[in-house]
C-alpha positions in Angstrom: -12.3 -33.2 16.9 -15.2 -31.7 18.7 -14.9 -28.6 16.6 -15.0 -30.6 13.3 -18.0 -32.6 14.5 -19.9 -29.5 15.5 -19.1 -27.9 12.1 -20.3 -31.1 10.4 -23.5 -31.1 12.3 -24.0 -27.4 11.6 -23.4 -27.9 7.8 -25.8 -30.8 7.8 -28.4 -28.7 9.6 -28.0 -25.9 7.1 -28.3 -28.4 4.2 -31.5 -29.8 5.7 -33.0 -26.3 6.2 -32.1 -25.5 2.6 -33.7 -28.7 1.3 -36.8 -28.0 3.4 -37.0 -24.4 2.0 -36.8 -25.7 -1.6 -39.4 -28.3 -0.9 -41.7 -25.6 0.5 -41.1 -23.4 -2.6 -41.9 -26.4 -4.8 -45.1 -27.1 -2.9 -46.1 -23.5 -3.1 -45.5 -23.4 -6.9 -47.6 -26.5 -7.3 -50.4 -25.1 -5.2 -50.4 -21.9 -7.2 -50.9 -24.1 -10.3 -53.7 -25.9 -8.5 -51.8 -29.2 -8.4 -51.2 -31.7 -5.6 -47.6 -32.9 -5.4 -47.5 -36.7 -5.8 -44.0 -37.5 -7.3 -40.8 -37.6 -5.4 -38.3 -34.7 -6.0 -35.2 -36.8 -6.4 -33.4 -34.7 -9.0 -31.0 -31.8 -8.2 -29.2 -29.6 -10.6 -26.4 -31.9 -11.6 -28.6 -35.0 -12.0 -31.2 -33.2 -14.2 -28.4 -31.5 -16.2 -27.1 -35.1 -16.8 -30.6 -36.1 -17.8 -31.1 -33.2 -20.2 -27.6 -33.6 -21.8 -28.0 -37.4 -22.3 -31.5 -37.1 -23.7 -30.4 -34.6 -26.3 -26.9 -36.3 -27.0 -26.0 -33.7 -29.6 -22.6 -35.0 -30.7 -23.8 -38.6 -30.9 -26.9 -37.5 -32.7 -24.9 -35.5 -35.2 -22.8 -38.5 -36.1 -25.9 -40.6 -36.7 -27.8 -38.2 -38.9 -25.2 -35.8 -40.5 -25.6 -37.5 -43.9 -29.1 -35.8 -44.3 -27.5 -32.4 -44.0 -24.5 -33.4 -46.1 -26.8 -34.5 -49.0 -28.5 -31.1 -48.9 -25.9 -28.5 -48.1 -22.6 -30.4 -48.2 -19.8 -29.7 -45.6 -20.4 -25.9 -45.7 -24.1 -26.3 -45.4 -23.7 -28.6 -42.4 -21.4 -26.2 -40.6 -23.4 -23.0 -41.2 -26.6 -24.9 -40.6 -25.4 -26.2 -37.3 -24.6 -22.7 -36.1 -28.0 -21.5 -37.2 -29.8 -24.4 -35.5 -27.7 -24.1 -32.3 -28.6 -20.4 -32.0 -32.2 -21.1 -32.8 -32.5 -24.0 -30.4 -31.0 -21.9 -27.7 -33.5 -19.1 -28.2 -36.4 -21.5 -28.3 -35.5 -23.2 -25.1 -34.7 -19.9 -23.3 -38.3 -19.1 -24.2 -39.6 -22.4 -22.9 -37.4 -22.0 -19.8 -39.2 -18.8 -19.0 -42.5 -20.6 -19.4 -41.2 -23.5 -17.2 -40.2 -21.0 -14.5 -43.8 -19.6 -14.6 -45.4 -23.0 -14.4 -43.0 -25.9 -13.6 -45.4 -28.7 -14.4 -44.9 -32.0 -16.2 -47.7 -31.0 -18.6 -45.4 -28.5 -20.2 -46.6 -27.1 -23.5 -50.3 -27.8 -23.3 -50.5 -26.2 -19.8 -48.7 -23.1 -20.9 -50.8 -22.6 -24.0 -54.0 -22.9 -21.9 -52.8 -20.3 -19.4 -51.5 -17.9 -22.1 -54.3 -18.2 -24.6 -56.0 -14.8 -25.4 -59.7 -14.6 -24.7 -60.5 -12.6 -27.9 -59.1 -15.3 -30.1 -60.8 -18.3 -28.4 -62.8 -19.3 -31.4 -59.8 -19.2 -33.7 -57.6 -21.1 -31.3 -60.4 -23.6 -30.7 -59.8 -24.9 -34.2 -56.4 -26.0 -33.0 -57.0 -26.7 -29.4 -60.7 -27.7 -29.0 -63.5 -26.0 -27.3 -62.7 -23.1 -24.9 -65.8 -22.2 -22.8 -65.7 -19.3 -20.4 -67.6 -19.4 -17.2 -67.8 -17.7 -13.8 -67.6 -19.8 -10.7 -68.0 -19.2 -7.0 -65.1 -20.6 -5.1 -65.6 -20.8 -1.3 -61.9 -20.8 -0.5 -61.5 -17.4 -2.2 -64.7 -16.0 -0.8 -65.3 -14.2 -4.1 -66.0 -14.8 -7.7 -63.1 -15.5 -10.0 -63.2 -15.9 -13.8 -62.1 -19.3 -15.0 -60.8 -19.8 -18.5 -61.3 -23.5 -19.2 -59.0 -24.1 -22.1 -59.3 -27.4 -23.9 -55.9 -28.0 -25.5 -56.7 -31.5 -26.7 -54.9 -31.1 -30.1 -51.8 -29.5 -28.7 -51.6 -32.0 -25.9 -51.9 -34.9 -28.3 -49.2 -33.4 -30.5 -46.8 -33.3 -27.5 -47.8 -36.7 -26.2 -47.6 -38.5 -29.6 -44.5 -36.5 -30.5 -42.7 -38.0 -27.5 -44.1 -41.4 -28.0 -42.9 -41.4 -31.6 -39.5 -40.2 -30.3 -39.3 -43.3 -28.1 -39.9 -45.5 -31.1 -37.5 -43.6 -33.4 -34.7 -43.9 -30.8 -35.4 -47.6 -30.3 -35.3 -48.2 -34.1 -32.0 -46.2 -34.5 -30.3 -48.1 -31.7 -31.4 -51.4 -33.1 -30.2 -50.6 -36.6 -26.9 -49.2 -35.3 -26.3 -52.5 -33.5 -26.9 -54.3 -36.8 -24.4 -51.9 -38.4 -21.8 -52.8 -35.8 -22.4 -56.5 -36.5 -22.0 -55.9 -40.2 -18.7 -54.1 -39.6 -17.3 -56.9 -37.6 -18.9 -59.8 -39.6 -19.4 -58.8 -43.3 -21.1 -62.2 -43.9 -24.0 -61.2 -41.6 -27.3 -60.7 -43.5 -29.7 -58.4 -41.6 -33.4 -59.2 -41.6 -36.2 -57.0 -40.4 -37.2 -59.3 -37.5 -33.6 -59.0 -36.2 -34.1 -55.2 -36.0 -37.4 -55.6 -34.2 -35.8 -57.9 -31.6 -33.0 -55.5 -31.0 -35.5 -52.6 -30.9 -37.5 -54.4 -28.2 -34.3 -55.1 -26.3 -33.4 -51.4 -26.3 -36.9 -50.4 -25.1 -36.9 -53.0 -22.3 -33.6 -51.7 -21.1 -35.1 -48.3 -20.8 -38.2 -49.5 -18.9 -36.0 -51.6 -16.6 -34.0 -48.6 -15.5 -37.2 -46.5 -15.1 -39.1 -49.1 -13.0 -36.9 -51.7 -11.3 -34.2 -49.2 -10.2 -36.3 -46.1 -10.8 -35.3 -44.5 -7.5 -31.7 -44.5 -8.7 -32.5 -42.8 -12.0 -30.9 -39.4 -10.9 -27.6 -41.2 -10.0 -27.8 -43.1 -13.3 -28.2 -39.9 -15.3 -25.3 -38.2 -13.4 -23.1 -41.2 -14.3 -24.1 -41.1 -18.0 -23.3 -37.3 -18.1 -19.7 -38.2 -17.2 -19.6 -41.0 -19.9 -21.2 -38.5 -22.4 -18.3 -36.1 -21.9 -15.5 -38.8 -21.7 -17.0 -40.5 -24.8 -16.7 -37.3 -26.8 -13.0 -37.2 -26.3 -12.6 -40.9 -26.8 -14.1 -40.4 -30.3 -12.5 -37.0 -31.1 -8.9 -37.8 -30.4 -8.4 -40.9 -32.6 -10.6 -39.3 -35.4 -8.5 -36.1 -35.5 -5.1 -37.7 -34.9 -5.3 -40.8 -37.1 -7.8 -39.6 -39.8 -7.2 -37.8 -43.1 -7.3 -34.0 -43.0 -9.2 -31.9 -45.6 -8.3 -28.4 -46.5 -10.4 -25.6 -44.9 -11.8 -24.6 -48.3 -13.2 -28.1 -48.8 -15.1 -27.8 -45.5 -16.2 -24.2 -45.4 -16.8 -23.5 -49.1 -18.2 -26.7 -50.5 -21.9 -26.9 -51.0 -23.8 -30.0 -52.3 -27.3 -30.1 -53.7 -28.0 -33.9 -54.0 -31.7 -33.3 -53.7 -31.8 -31.5 -57.1 -33.4 -28.4 -55.7 -33.6 -25.3 -57.9 -31.1 -23.4 -55.7 -28.4 -24.2 -53.1 -30.2 -21.9 -50.6 -33.3 -24.1 -50.8 -31.2 -27.2 -50.5 -29.6 -25.7 -47.4 -32.9 -25.2 -45.6 -34.1 -28.7 -46.5 -30.9 -30.1 -45.1 -31.3 -28.3 -41.8 -33.3 -31.2 -40.3 -30.2 -33.3 -39.7 -28.8 -30.7 -37.4 -32.3 -30.2 -35.8 -32.4 -33.8 -34.8 -29.0 -33.5 -33.1 -30.7 -31.1 -30.7 -34.0 -32.9 -30.4 -35.6 -33.6 -27.1 -34.2 -30.7 -25.1 -37.6 -30.3 -23.4 -37.1 -33.6 -21.6 -36.2 -32.0 -18.3 -39.4 -29.9 -18.5 -41.6 -32.9 -18.3 -39.6 -34.2 -15.3 -40.2 -30.8 -13.5 -42.4 -32.3 -10.7 -39.5 -34.6 -9.7 -36.9 -31.8 -9.5 -36.0 -29.8 -6.4 -36.5 -26.0 -6.8 -37.8 -26.7 -10.3 -38.7 -23.1 -11.2 -35.0 -22.2 -11.1 -33.2 -25.5 -11.6 -35.0 -26.7 -14.7 -34.4 -23.4 -16.8 -30.7 -23.4 -15.8 -30.3 -27.0 -16.6 -32.0 -26.7 -20.0 -29.9 -23.7 -21.1 -26.6 -25.1 -19.8 -27.3 -28.4 -21.5 -27.8 -26.8 -24.9 -24.7 -24.7 -24.5 -22.6 -27.7 -23.4 -24.0 -30.1 -26.0 -23.8 -27.4 -28.6 -20.1 -26.9 -28.0 -19.3 -30.6 -28.1 -21.5 -31.1 -31.1 -19.8 -28.3 -33.0 -16.4 -29.8 -32.2 -17.5 -33.2 -33.4 -18.9 -31.6 -36.6 -15.6 -30.0 -37.4 -13.7 -33.1 -36.7 -15.9 -35.3 -38.8 -16.0 -33.0 -41.8 -12.2 -32.4 -41.8 -11.5 -36.2 -41.4 -14.3 -37.5 -43.6 -12.0 -39.4 -46.0 -13.7 -41.2 -49.0 -17.2 -39.8 -48.7 -18.7 -41.9 -51.5 -17.6 -45.1 -49.7 -19.0 -43.8 -46.4 -22.4 -42.9 -47.9 -22.7 -46.3 -49.5 -21.5 -48.4 -46.6 -23.2 -51.7 -46.0 -23.6 -50.7 -42.3 -26.1 -48.0 -43.5 -24.4 -45.5 -41.1 -21.7 -43.4 -42.8 -20.0 -42.5 -39.4 -19.1 -46.1 -38.9 -17.2 -46.3 -42.2 -15.6 -42.9 -41.4 -14.3 -44.3 -38.1 -12.9 -47.3 -39.9 -11.2 -45.2 -42.6 -9.7 -43.0 -39.8 -8.2 -45.6 -37.6 -7.7 -48.3 -40.2 -8.4 -50.9 -37.6 -11.5 -53.0 -37.2 -11.3 -53.3 -33.4 -10.7 -49.6 -33.0 -13.6 -48.7 -35.3 -15.8 -51.2 -33.4 -14.9 -49.7 -30.1 -15.6 -46.2 -31.2 -19.0 -47.3 -32.7 -19.8 -49.1 -29.4 -19.3 -45.8 -27.5 -21.9 -44.1 -29.7 -24.3 -47.0 -29.4 -23.9 -47.2 -25.6 -24.7 -43.6 -25.1 -27.6 -43.7 -27.5 -28.9 -46.7 -25.5 -28.6 -44.8 -22.3 -30.5 -41.9 -23.8 -33.4 -44.2 -24.3 -33.8 -44.3 -20.5 -34.4 -40.5 -20.2 -36.6 -40.5 -23.3 -38.8 -43.2 -21.9 -39.0 -41.3 -18.6 -40.0 -38.1 -20.4 -42.6 -39.6 -22.6 -44.2 -41.5 -19.7 -44.3 -38.3 -17.5 -45.9 -36.3 -20.4 -48.5 -39.1 -20.9 -49.1 -39.2 -17.1 -49.6 -35.4 -16.9 -52.1 -35.4 -19.8 -53.9 -38.3 -18.1 -54.1 -36.4 -14.8 -56.0 -33.7 -16.7 -58.4 -36.3 -18.1 -57.4 -36.0 -21.7 -56.6 -39.5 -22.8 -58.7 -42.7 -22.8 -58.3 -44.6 -19.6 -57.0 -41.5 -17.7 -58.5 -42.9 -14.5 -55.9 -45.6 -14.5 -53.0 -44.0 -16.3 -52.8 -41.1 -13.8 -52.1 -43.5 -10.9 -48.7 -43.3 -9.2 -47.1 -46.3 -7.4 -47.3 -45.5 -3.7 -43.9 -47.0 -2.9 -41.8 -45.7 -5.8 -43.8 -42.6 -6.6 -43.4 -43.6 -10.3 -46.4 -43.6 -12.8 -45.7 -47.2 -13.6 -48.7 -47.7 -15.9 -47.7 -44.7 -18.0 -44.2 -46.1 -18.4 -45.6 -49.5 -19.5 -48.0 -47.9 -21.9 -45.2 -45.9 -23.4 -43.0 -49.0 -24.1 -46.0 -51.0 -25.3 -46.9 -48.4 -27.9 -43.2 -48.4 -29.0 -43.1 -52.2 -29.3 -46.3 -52.3 -31.3 -44.9 -49.6 -33.7 -41.8 -51.7 -34.1 -43.9 -54.4 -35.8 -44.5 -52.0 -38.7 -40.8 -52.5 -39.6 -41.6 -56.1 -40.5 -43.8 -54.8 -43.3 -42.2 -51.5 -44.3 -39.4 -49.4 -42.7 -40.7 -46.5 -44.8 -44.1 -46.7 -43.2 -42.5 -46.8 -39.8 -40.4 -43.7 -40.6 -43.5 -41.9 -41.7 -45.2 -42.5 -38.4 -42.3 -41.5 -36.2 -41.8 -38.3 -38.4 -44.6 -37.0 -36.2 -42.0 -36.4 -33.5 -40.5 -33.4 -35.3 -43.7 -31.6 -36.5 -45.5 -32.5 -33.2 -43.0 -31.1 -30.8 -42.0 -28.1 -32.9 -45.6 -27.2 -33.5 -46.1 -27.2 -29.7 -43.0 -25.1 -29.2 -44.3 -22.6 -31.7 -47.6 -22.0 -30.0 -46.0 -21.4 -26.7 -43.4 -19.0 -28.1 -46.0 -17.0 -30.0 -48.4 -16.7 -27.0 -45.6 -15.9 -24.5 -44.3 -13.1 -26.8 -47.8 -11.8 -27.3 -48.4 -11.6 -23.6 -45.0 -10.1 -23.0 -45.5 -7.3 -25.5 -48.9 -6.5 -23.9 -47.4 -6.3 -20.4 -49.9 -9.0 -19.1 -47.3 -10.9 -17.1 -46.6 -9.5 -13.6 -43.5 -9.9 -11.5 -42.8 -13.1 -9.6 -45.3 -13.4 -6.6 -43.0 -13.5 -3.6 -45.7 -13.5 -0.9 -49.3 -14.2 -2.0 -50.5 -17.8 -2.5 -53.4 -17.3 -4.9 -53.8 -19.4 -8.0 -51.6 -18.1 -10.8 -50.6 -19.2 -14.3 -53.7 -21.3 -14.8 -56.5 -20.6 -17.3 -58.3 -17.4 -16.3 -56.0 -16.6 -13.4 -53.3 -13.9 -13.0 -50.1 -14.4 -15.1 -46.8 -13.9 -13.2 -43.2 -14.4 -14.2 -41.2 -17.1 -12.5 -37.9 -16.5 -10.7 -36.0 -17.2 -14.0 -36.4 -15.0 -17.1 -34.5 -12.9 -19.6 -35.7 -9.3 -18.8 -36.3 -6.3 -21.0 -35.5 -6.0 -24.7 -33.2 -9.0 -24.7 -36.1 -11.3 -23.7 -38.2 -9.8 -26.5 -35.4 -10.3 -29.1 -34.9 -13.9 -27.9 -38.6 -14.7 -28.1 -38.9 -13.1 -31.6 -35.9 -15.1 -33.0 -37.4 -18.3 -31.5 -40.7 -17.7 -33.3 -39.0 -17.0 -36.7 -36.7 -20.0 -36.3 -39.6 -22.3 -35.4 -41.6 -21.1 -38.5 -38.6 -22.0 -40.7 -38.0 -25.4 -39.1 -41.7 -26.4 -39.0 -42.2 -25.4 -42.6 -39.2 -27.3 -43.9 -39.8 -30.3 -41.7 -42.7 -31.1 -44.0 -40.5 -31.1 -47.2 -39.1 -34.3 -48.7 -35.3 -34.8 -48.9 -35.3 -34.4 -52.7 -37.1 -32.7 -55.5 -39.7 -34.8 -57.3 -39.9 -37.5 -54.6 -41.1 -41.0 -55.1 -43.5 -42.9 -52.8 -40.5 -44.2 -50.8 -38.8 -40.8 -50.4 -41.9 -38.7 -49.8 -42.2 -37.0 -46.4 -45.5 -37.9 -44.9 -45.3 -35.7 -41.8 -48.2 -33.5 -43.0 -50.3 -36.7 -43.3 -49.4 -37.7 -39.7 -50.1 -34.2 -38.5 -53.6 -34.3 -40.1 -54.2 -37.7 -38.7 -53.4 -36.5 -35.2 -55.8 -33.5 -35.7 -58.6 -35.8 -36.8 -58.0 -38.2 -33.9 -57.9 -35.5 -31.3 -61.1 -33.9 -32.6 -62.8 -37.3 -32.8 -61.8 -38.2 -29.3 -62.9 -34.8 -28.0 -66.4 -35.1 -29.3 -66.8 -38.8 -28.3 -65.3 -38.6 -24.8 -63.0 -35.8 -23.8 -65.6 -32.9 -24.0 -67.5 -34.7 -21.2 -64.6 -35.0 -18.8 -61.8 -32.7 -20.0 -62.0 -29.1 -18.9 -58.4 -28.0 -19.4 -55.6 -28.4 -16.7 -57.4 -29.8 -13.7 -57.4 -27.6 -10.6 -56.8 -30.0 -7.7 -56.2 -27.4 -5.1 -58.2 -24.1 -4.7 -56.3 -21.4 -2.9 
């Protein structure tokens, strides 16, 4: 008994020393970035893996939006497009994982662009990111002069912030309309009204904020639980669909292309239809913006991101095959009164109203739980941008609750904006969709700038090996660039970055296209309009206010 107790004490002591070592590493990483740690690091690998997997929810997302790819590409286009998007997404987030390991900060993309931006192209980049002055400062702690590149990344930061804020609204809207679809399935006499959807939208958003604030300290445990449900739910849908549903021939799935958008070629239709699969992998950078709440973030976040994309990709591919082989009467599914073809496909497969309702409820429940992580991510991104004095009212938004260590005001501002956007649905769901379309172009535009700049720096050899000993400022504007402890070395890293850049160009370009040729006002894609509006707003705010207070990522700690 004494031996067992002594071993237990020894193991506990080793665990405490390990946690203390990781905490010291995290504090050193934050100090190198010039930041003071203020958030509690409650997430470990499994909890942040659960967070990342359940924000992305690939197999659930595929069910919800597969019809977009089916209309432009057909079954074959969906399958081959999924493989292409999965590989492209993996390369993109391996690239972002390398940047995360270099600078594990909640700011994410706008911080990385500011640290990677080349001096010789300042004026060109200033068109996109604001004014980039260069000055030399005397820092007493260094005892010498250092060159500071003060990079104003207002536009990119606003793209990322508004992209995530729009994502919160879009997920709330999807959850609300899916609940209405479930009601229609079980009660065909129900007549949905826009205000019903708004009420459900608000209910979904308030659920997300309750988990993030009232029981915020248990968020890691909540995300770990949802990861288990995410995996179990996959099999709970897959088995009845495959066993009870109709089965198509392989040629009907792998060789059938559809061009419902009336595009000149099937190839063009295929690329337009990629966005359905893209949405199934959307939000994979959620864990990045939680980096300052994760233990050993420089290593754990990259591993969690990559593993979540592999795991979600496998489950999503399995669900894609199952759905397309068991699709049944597709015309009936596409014209279902529920407005969600997957609900009708479930019903055709099991031929039982209760069974179809239960399967649909699983998807809705997991999508509802994803809202929790999405609200958390959007609020942390807003908080980080406020900390760097880049948004109106930053003095207040950057505050962190002293007891919970949660940026409460940023959380409430996030859900307030989503609730206000929901009111647009009362007038026009088309107008609402046009606004939230910013989430795709905004986030993919920010990914692209990071990938291009990281590849450029890599090819020049500007990034040095991980600093194991010195504690000088690194990976901030004007300071030395160093790799983090996680990266893809050599030629494989270059190939990964190159493919990520090519993939992002393709997706960003086609994200601006309408779903069909010769669009009407209701089918037009207004993403480019929202992109331009964001640019005008960021430039306007820069000249009115931000240029007086925003000098790029704030250096809170001089080393």
